[in-house]
C-alpha positions in Angstrom: 0.0 0.0 0.0 1.1 3.6 -0.5 2.8 5.4 2.4 0.4 7.5 4.4 1.0 11.2 5.0 2.3 12.5 8.4 -0.5 12.8 10.9 -0.5 16.1 12.9 -2.5 14.4 15.6 0.1 11.7 16.3 1.0 11.7 20.0 4.7 12.5 20.1 5.0 11.0 23.6 3.6 7.6 22.5 7.1 6.1 22.1 9.4 5.4 19.1 7.6 4.9 15.8 10.5 2.7 14.4 12.2 -0.2 16.0 15.3 -2.0 14.6 17.0 -4.9 16.3 19.3 -7.9 15.7 18.7 -11.3 17.3 21.4 -10.5 19.9 22.3 -6.9 20.9 25.9 -5.8 20.3 26.8 -8.8 18.2 30.4 -9.3 17.1 32.1 -11.3 14.3 35.6 -12.0 13.3 36.1 -12.5 9.5 38.6 -12.8 6.7 38.5 -10.6 3.6 36.0 -11.9 1.0 34.1 -13.6 3.8 30.5 -12.4 4.3 28.7 -11.5 7.5 24.9 -11.8 7.3 22.9 -9.7 9.7 19.2 -10.4 10.0 17.7 -7.1 11.0 14.1 -6.9 12.2 12.4 -3.6 11.5 9.1 -2.7 13.2 6.7 0.1 12.3 5.6 0.8 15.8 3.7 4.0 14.8 0.1 4.6 13.7 0.9 5.2 10.0 1.5 3.1 6.9 5.1 4.1 6.4 8.0 3.8 3.9 11.1 2.5 5.7 14.7 2.9 4.7 17.6 0.8 6.0 21.2 2.0 5.7 24.5 0.9 7.2 27.1 3.2 8.8 30.6 2.4 9.8 32.0 0.6 6.7 32.2 1.7 3.0 28.9 1.4 1.2 30.5 -0.9 -1.5 31.0 -3.6 1.2 27.3 -3.7 2.0 24.2 -5.2 0.5 20.8 -4.5 2.0 17.8 -6.6 1.0 15.4 -4.8 0.8 16.8 -1.3 1.4 13.4 0.4 1.1 9.9 -1.0 1.7 6.4 -0.2 3.1 5.1 -1.4 6.4 1.6 -1.2 7.7 1.2 0.2 11.2 2.3 -2.2 13.9 3.8 -4.5 11.3 7.3 -5.9 11.0 9.7 -7.5 8.5 13.2 -8.9 8.3 15.9 -7.2 6.3 19.0 -9.1 5.4 22.2 -7.0 5.6 25.3 -8.6 4.1 28.8 -7.1 4.7 31.7 -8.5 2.6 35.1 -6.8 2.9 37.0 -7.1 -0.4 40.5 -8.4 -0.6 42.0 -4.9 -0.9 44.4 -2.9 1.2 41.5 -0.6 2.0 39.9 -3.5 3.9 42.3 -2.6 6.7 42.6 -5.1 9.5 40.9 -4.1 12.7 37.5 -3.7 14.3 34.7 -1.8 12.6 31.7 -0.5 14.6 28.5 -0.8 12.5 25.2 0.9 12.9 22.2 -0.6 11.1 19.8 2.4 10.8 16.1 2.4 10.0 14.4 5.7 9.2 11.2 6.9 7.5 11.9 10.5 6.4 8.5 11.0 4.8 6.3 9.5 7.5 8.2 9.9 10.8 10.6 12.8 10.2 13.5 12.8 12.7 12.8 9.2 13.8 15.8 6.9 13.8 16.4 3.4 15.2 19.7 1.7 15.3 21.1 -1.8 15.9 24.8 -2.2 16.5 27.3 -4.8 15.6 31.1 -5.1 15.5 33.1 -6.8 12.7 36.8 -7.5 13.1 38.7 -8.1 9.9 41.7 -10.4 10.1 45.0 -9.3 8.5 46.2 -10.8 5.3 49.7 -10.5 4.0 50.7 -10.0 0.4 54.2 -8.7 -0.4 54.9 -8.0 -4.1 58.6 -8.2 -5.2 59.5 -6.8 -8.6 62.6 -7.3 -10.7 65.6 -5.3 -9.6 66.5 -2.2 -11.5 68.6 -2.2 -13.6 68.1 -5.9 -14.3 71.6 -6.3 -15.8 74.6 -5.0 -14.0 78.1 -4.6 -15.4 80.7 -3.8 -12.8 84.1 -2.4 -14.0 87.3 -3.9 -12.6 88.0 -0.6 -10.8 84.7 -0.7 -9.0 84.4 -2.6 -5.7 80.7 -3.1 -6.1 77.6 -2.2 -8.1 74.1 -1.2 -6.9 70.5 -2.0 -7.9 67.2 -1.2 -6.4 64.6 -3.9 -5.4 61.0 -2.7 -5.6 58.8 -4.0 -2.7 55.1 -3.3 -2.2 52.8 -4.2 0.7 49.5 -5.1 -0.9 48.0 -6.6 2.2 45.7 -4.9 4.7 48.1 -4.7 7.6 51.6 -3.6 8.4 54.2 -6.2 7.7 57.9 -7.0 8.5 59.9 -8.3 5.6 63.2 -10.1 5.9 65.6 -9.8 2.9 68.7 -11.8 2.0 70.4 -12.4 -1.3 72.2 -15.4 -2.7 74.0 -16.1 -6.0 73.7 -19.8 -6.9 77.1 -19.6 -8.7 78.7 -17.8 -5.8 80.1 -15.2 -8.2 78.9 -12.3 -6.1 77.3 -11.5 -2.7 74.5 -9.2 -2.0 74.4 -6.8 0.9 72.0 -4.1 2.1 73.1 -0.7 3.4 71.6 0.2 6.8 72.2 3.1 9.2 75.0 2.5 11.7 74.8 3.4 15.4 74.8 7.0 16.5 73.9 8.3 13.0 77.1 7.0 11.5 77.6 6.3 7.9 75.7 3.4 6.3 76.9 -0.1 7.0 76.4 -3.2 4.9 74.7 -6.3 6.1 73.7 -9.5 4.4 70.3 -9.6 5.9 67.9 -6.8 6.6 64.4 -6.6 8.2 62.1 -3.9 6.9 58.9 -2.5 8.2 56.2 -1.9 5.5 53.0 0.0 6.5 49.9 -1.3 4.7 49.4 -0.1 1.1 52.9 1.2 0.6 55.7 0.7 -1.9 59.5 1.2 -1.4 62.7 0.6 -3.4 65.4 -1.1 -1.4 69.1 -0.5 -2.4 71.2 -3.6 -2.8 75.0 -3.7 -3.1 76.4 -6.3 -5.5 79.9 -7.2 -4.5 81.8 -9.5 -7.0 83.7 -12.5 -5.7 87.3 -13.2 -6.5 88.3 -11.8 -9.9 90.9 -13.5 -12.1 94.2 -11.7 -12.4 95.1 -10.6 -16.0 98.8 -10.4 -17.0 
């Protein structure tokens, strides 16, 4: 049926005209990315009018959420269930941590200013995805007069959480060794180490300098 117009004679002290609730108050879930949380929301038209109800979700990006149905009519004193599905995508923007959701029912045309909320918490687990690209430049020619050469190794944290990355380098033919420049103690000059641990905040990319030190070179003459 069509929504009824606001009634000027409605008793404003009669209590809330809209009620929204979940089976358990303050529910909490722990999920992985691409895993869905299904929230069965009960909406009640507790007022005296046939009303058009709207359900929205606050606390997470709208593209994570599906509300079925998002808009509907309810007779006075009637109720219906609305299925709210929240699915965080596998993207760095689905940052690991806890999100506080509000499932909100309103009826702007029939009960202006009325708002009923049900609350839930969703905790997203971290996932780790480190992308390692080819060093630049890919080919390195080191002159006899040079003690070493240098390349840069691109790293990108495509996960949704900060990560620690350990780097080492090996040459199967043992013709060279790889070392990483790191700050020395007391702000001294850079020192070289064969292994380095790097902190990568989520959704960041860096270029790591790598020293290539040739092994024993044959003498000519």
